Structures are given as structure tokens and as C-alpha cells.
N, C-alpha and C positions, 0 to 999 in steps of 0.2 A: 459609586463614591465620587464626590465632587473633587477630582484629582487637582483642581486648581486652587483648592483652599489649603491654608496652612495646617489645619487640624488633620486633614487627609494625609498629609505628608507625615505627621506624627503617628497616625495609626499605621501607615505603611512601614515605617522604620520599626516601630514598637513590634509589630507582628513578626519580625524576624528573630526576635528573641535575643538580639545581640546588642542593640543600641537603646540605652536607657534615655528617656525623653523628660525634660523638666521645661515647662513654660514659665517664663518670667515676665510678668508685666514691665513695661518701660515707660509708659506715659508719652506725651507728644514730643519726642526728641528725634533728631536726624539720624540716618542709618549708621553713620561713622560711630556716634556715640552710643548707639545701641550695640553695635558689634564690639565696641571696646569693653563693654560689660562683661563680655566673656572672660576677660582677666580676672574678674572677681568671683566668678561662678564656676567655669568650666575647669576641669581637672584632666582632660584627655591629653594625649600627645599631639593630636592633630585638631586644629580649629577648622570646621567646614562651614562656608558663608554661602547662603542662598538670599535671593530676594523673595518678597511675598508674593510675587507673581510667577515664581518658578517651582518646579518640582522635579526631583532627581529620577534618574532611570534606576531600576532595581538594584543593579550591580554597581551603582555609582561609587560608593565607598570602597569596595572591593577592587575595582580597577584603579582607584586613586592610589590606594595603598601600595600597589605594585611599584608606582613611581618613587615612593618614598625609601625604597630598598637602598637607593643610591643617597649617601649621607651629604652630598653636595647639593641635594635638592631640597630647597627650603619651602617650595610652594608648588602645587599642581593645579591646573585650571583646564576647562574644556568647553566646548561649544554650548550655546544656549538655543536649541532648536525650536522652531515655531511648532506648537502642537498641532496635530492632524484635526482635532475637534475645535480649532479656533475659528472665528467668524470669517467670512470672506474679506472683510476689511482689515482684520488682524493678519490674515495669511498675505494679503497683499503688502502690508506693512513689512512683514518678514522677509518677502521676496525683495522689497526695496532695499533692506538693510543687507541682504546676502548678495546683492548684485555687485559686480566688479565695477560698475560706474559709480557706485556709492561707497562701498567699503574698500575697493581696490585690494591692496594687499592684506587687509584685515578681515576678509571674508569668513576666514577660519573661526572668527568668534561666533558665527551664526550658523555655520554648516561644518560638518565634520571634514577635516583636511589633514594633511600629514603632520605626524607628531613633530614638536620642534620645541626649542627653546625661545621664550619670549620675555620682554622686559616690561610689558604693561598690558593688563588684563582686567576686565570688569569683574567686580566682586560678586556678580550674581551667580557665579559658579568658580568658587575659589576656595582652595584648601592650603592651609599654612601650619607649619610646625609651631607647637605652642612656645618652645623656647625662642623661636625667631620673633614671633609676634610679641612675646613678653620683653624680649631685648629692645625692640623698636618702641615700645609703649603703646602698641596697637595703632590704629588709624591716625589718632591724635591729630584730628583736623575737623573742621566743621564744613569742608567743601562737600557738596552734594549737588550734581555728581562729581567725580573727581577724586574722592577719597582713596579709591583703589590705585589711581595714577602715583599718588604720594607714597602709598605703601610699596607698591612694585618698584619704585625708583629706589626707596632705601634698601629693598631686599637685594636688588641687582647691582647697585652702584656703591652704596655705603658699606654693605656686608659683603659684597662679591659673590652672592650665592644664586643658584639657579632657580628659575620658575619654568616648570615644563608644561606645555599644552600637550594634552593627550585627547585625541578625538573620541576615544571610548569613554572618557570621563564626561559624559554629557548630561545635561538636564534639559527639560522642556520648559521653554520660557514664553509665556503669554505675550503678545505684542499690543502696543497701543494702536487702535484702529486708525486708519486713514480716514479723513486727513488731518483735522485739527489737533486731536491728541498726540498723533504722531510727530506732526510738525512742532509742537510744543516741546516734545522730548528732544528733537533734533536741534531745536534753538538753544536749550539748556546744555546739550553736549558741546555744541559748537562754541558757545560763549565761554565755557571753561576751558576748552582745548585752546581757544585762541589765547586766553590768558595764560594758560600753562606753557605755551609756546615760548614765552619769555621767562616764566617763573621756573619751570622745570625743563630746560631746553634739551637735557640729555635725552629724553624720551618723547618729548612733545614737539620738538622742532624738527618736523618732517615734512618734505615737500607734498607729500599726498594730502596732509592737513590743510595746506594752503591753496590747493588747486580750485576748490569751489569759489574762494574769494577772488582768485584770479580770473576765474571765468566770469563772476558777476561783474568785475571792474572792466573787462573786455566787452561785456554784453552792453554795458551803459556807455562807456567812452566810444566804442563802435557804433552804437546807435547815433550818438551826437554828430560824430564824423560823417556818417552816412547822409545825415540832413544837409550838411554844408559842403560835402565833397562828393558830388555825383559819381564820379569815377571809383569811389570806394564802396558805393552801395551793393555792387554785384559781389564784391568780396565778402561783405558783412553778411549779406542774405545766404550766400553760398555756405558760409561757416554755419549759420543758423540751421539751415536745411540739413547739412551733414550731422550736426549735433542731435537733431530731432530724429533722424534716420538711425544713428547710432542708438540713441535711447530707445527706439521702437524695437530694435533688434535684441537688445539686452533685456527687454520687457517679456520676451517670448519665454514661457514656461509650458509645462504639462497642463496647467490649468488656464487655458486661453481665455476664459470668462473674465479672468482677472486683468487681462493685459491693459486695458484702458486706465484702470486704477494704478497698476504699477508704472506705466508710462508717465501718467501725470505725477505720481509719487515721487519717481526719480528726479524730475524736473524741479518741482517745488522743494524737494530735499537739498538739491544743489543751491537753489536761490537762498532759501532760509539758513542753511548751514553757512554759505558764503557770507552773508550779511552779518550774522552773530559771531563768527569766528573774527571777522574784522573787528567788531565791537568789543569783543574780548581781548583781542591784541591791543587795542587802544585804551582800555581800561586801566586806571591807576591801581584799582584795588576791587576786588569783588566782596559784596557784603557778607559773604560766608566766612571770610578770612579773619582769624582772630588778630 
């Protein structure tokens, strides 16, 4: 079975005899609009969202439903774990994402961590009560990525409801391979997060999102100062050496053969994210905005 293909997910869910499946063609529209179509077709109490490159664990729905026993819980989310059968470049991308140097306090999005309440989570693995989704009018945006940030903000801040992260409600999420596909995705994430830092500051104005940009600024300005101020050079290059050493240590994993890719992936991810976050922060408007 091609576990990465959407029809395979349909077969898997249907085989359990409890989840009727209907495929509805949408045409070339963005993910938010596709998911909003659920309002016109779905009749279940819970809407469950996946990406087209993700597939659920077999007990995904069962584990998720346990969290909805609490009426204060409006939505449930869980990690998107890199599949074991992904290519080496995809696995390296997954290790970059889950690294504390890249995702910091958000690594739980990529590897199982402690159950917690969250205020922002990717819709690649997201389940929400129909009544809540309908009350908010769906994602109701053309942002992509970032449609989930807007929805989560409205759930937690506008309605005052809970979003629960449960490590057992996990999906397998194929990664974009290092380097170019991965970095293109990083650039898109960073651009929107930078813009959201001023548009949706309640959940996006966090110091951890700004760190790569601060690093990039220090790298550039420090390099200029090192050229004109000889006494500053030792401090600048010492800082770079410490950064590279830290990156090397955090690149270590059980698959040592991936170390060079993960090491370079972390560095390039910091640089690309830092630049595009700043670009988004300075943008007056993104083209997806209505």
C-alpha cells in the first residue's frame, strides 16, 4: 500500500467500517478554501483535517475523541512525525525541524512531547468541533500557509476555548527534502510568520520567532564591524565558532550519516527564515490577503 497517497488513507479508514468516506473534487483552490468546503458537505460532530502529504496513525481518531470528552476543548492536535520510509533528504529535513535550534519550544509539532494546551498549531493534523468551525465561518482566509494561525487565534482568543495537543494523536507527515524544497517551505513559513507578528500579535509576536532575524542582523553587522575594527574580529569569529559548534552538537542523531545534511540544514534554515521573517515583518500586505 502506498501509505503516502491520499487514496490509501481512504482505504485504511474505510476498512475499519466506522468512517464513511466521500471524495469531493475541488479544483485548483488553496487549502483554506478546500477545508471550508466541509461546511457544505460534512455532517459529523468533529471535522478532522490532514495535509495531502500526511496520513494518520491507525488509532488517530480514537485517541483524538478522548480529548473531546471535555466540553471546554474546541480542537485537538498532535505531532506530524517524519515517516521511517522517507528518503535520507526528507529525514534530514525532519531532523532539522525537530531540532531545538530550529523549532525551540515548538519541537512538539514534529515529535511527541508532553500533552499541553496550545494557541497555535498547523492544520496538517487538526481536529475541531463542527459547531465551533461553523460559528467561526471556517478558516475564512486566503493565507497559505497561516490559515491555521488565524483559526487557532479565533478559537482561543475570540471564543476562549481550548486547543489540546495530545502526543498520541499523531500523523505521519512526509517532509520536503533538503535543501531547496525544504528552504522554499521555510521561506514561506517565515514570510507569513513575520507578517503575522504584527497582524496577529496575540499568538505570533514571540521572541523565538525573532531570533533567526536577530542572528542574521548580528552576522551581517558583526562582519562589517570586524572589517573596520580589528579588535572586534576575535569576538566576532569566536561567536561564529561557538555557533557552528552548537549546530554540530544539535545535529547529532542516531543516523550519523545524516549529520552533514542536518548541520548545513540548520544553518541555512536560520539564514533563510531570518531573512524572510524580516521581509514579512516589513511587508504592508501579503498577496493572499483579501
